C-alpha positions in Angstrom: -10.6 18.3 -8.2 -7.4 16.6 -6.5 -6.0 13.4 -8.1 -6.7 10.1 -6.1 -3.3 9.2 -3.9 -1.5 5.6 -4.8 1.5 4.3 -2.8 3.7 2.7 -5.1 5.5 -0.2 -3.0 9.0 -1.7 -4.9 11.2 0.1 -7.4 11.1 1.5 -10.3 9.6 0.1 -13.0 11.2 -1.4 -16.2 8.6 -1.9 -18.5 5.6 -0.3 -19.9 6.7 3.3 -19.3 3.9 5.0 -21.3 1.3 2.8 -19.5 2.9 3.7 -16.2 3.2 7.6 -17.2 -0.6 7.2 -18.6 -1.5 5.8 -14.7 0.9 8.6 -13.2 -0.9 11.2 -15.2 -4.3 9.9 -13.1 -3.0 9.3 -10.2 -1.3 10.8 -7.5 1.7 7.9 -7.4 3.7 8.2 -4.0 7.0 6.1 -4.0 8.5 5.6 -0.8 12.2 4.8 -0.5 13.5 1.5 -0.2 14.2 2.7 3.8 10.7 3.4 3.9 9.7 0.2 3.3 11.4 -1.4 6.0 9.3 -3.2 8.5 10.0 -0.3 11.4 10.2 2.5 8.9 7.2 1.8 7.3 5.4 1.3 10.5 6.2 4.4 11.6 5.3 6.4 8.5 1.8 4.6 8.5 1.7 6.0 12.3 2.7 9.4 11.3 0.3 9.6 8.2 3.8 10.5 6.6 2.0 9.9 3.1 -1.2 11.5 4.0 -4.4 10.2 2.8 -3.8 7.1 0.2 -6.6 5.5 -1.8 -4.8 2.9 -3.2 -1.8 0.4 -2.8 0.0 -0.8 -5.5 2.9 -3.0 -5.6 4.1 -3.5 -9.9 6.2 -6.4 -9.3 6.2 -9.4 -7.0 10.1 -9.4 -6.3 10.2 -5.6 -4.9 8.0 -3.9 -2.6 7.7 -6.4 -0.1 10.5 -5.1 2.5 7.9 -4.9 5.2 6.9 -8.5 5.8 4.0 -9.7 5.5 0.5 -7.6 6.5 -0.5 -9.2 9.2 -3.1 -7.2 11.6 0.1 -4.9 13.1 0.8 -3.3 9.5 -3.4 -3.2 8.3 -4.2 -1.8 11.5 -1.8 1.2 10.4 -3.6 1.6 7.3 -5.5 5.2 6.6 -9.3 4.6 6.5 -9.3 5.9 3.2 -7.4 2.7 1.5 -9.7 1.0 -0.8 -7.6 -1.2 -2.8 -4.3 -3.0 -2.3 -2.9 -4.5 -5.8 -0.3 -6.6 -6.0 1.6 -8.7 -9.3 2.2 -12.1 -8.6 0.5 -15.2 -7.8 -1.8 -15.8 -4.6 -1.7 -13.7 -1.7 -0.1 -15.3 0.8 1.6 -12.6 1.8 -1.3 -10.7 3.4 -3.8 -11.7 6.1 -7.2 -11.4 4.1 -9.5 -12.3 6.9 -8.1 -9.0 8.5 -8.5 -6.9 5.7 -11.9 -8.1 5.3 -13.0 -6.8 8.8 -11.2 -3.4 8.6 -12.9 -3.3 5.2 -16.1 -3.5 6.7 -18.2 -0.2 7.2 -18.3 1.3 10.9 -15.8 1.6 13.3 -12.5 0.1 12.9 -11.8 -3.1 14.8 -9.5 -2.8 17.9 -6.2 -3.5 17.1 -4.9 -7.5 19.3 
């Protein structure tokens, strides 16, 4: 059975390398380059399904991984339907439209963009 795929947004970790090694042994971790995390390229990568089926999105440090800007409907609509978890280190969630994210997480057909 294939490992669940996790999109790691941000720079390589600086601490807790043993813990991250265990994490990476359980999941297939995909870490886009800094250039791929810029909003236009990130949107294109999501549209192209460059990273394939992704089960989770992980941003382990609040200071990197936000190069694509706020997670609004424009980005959320492009997420693969396979995404079930979005985890981001830090306090608060003002970087994401949680109401929009909730709509896309509901069973049934995905909402139309716009």
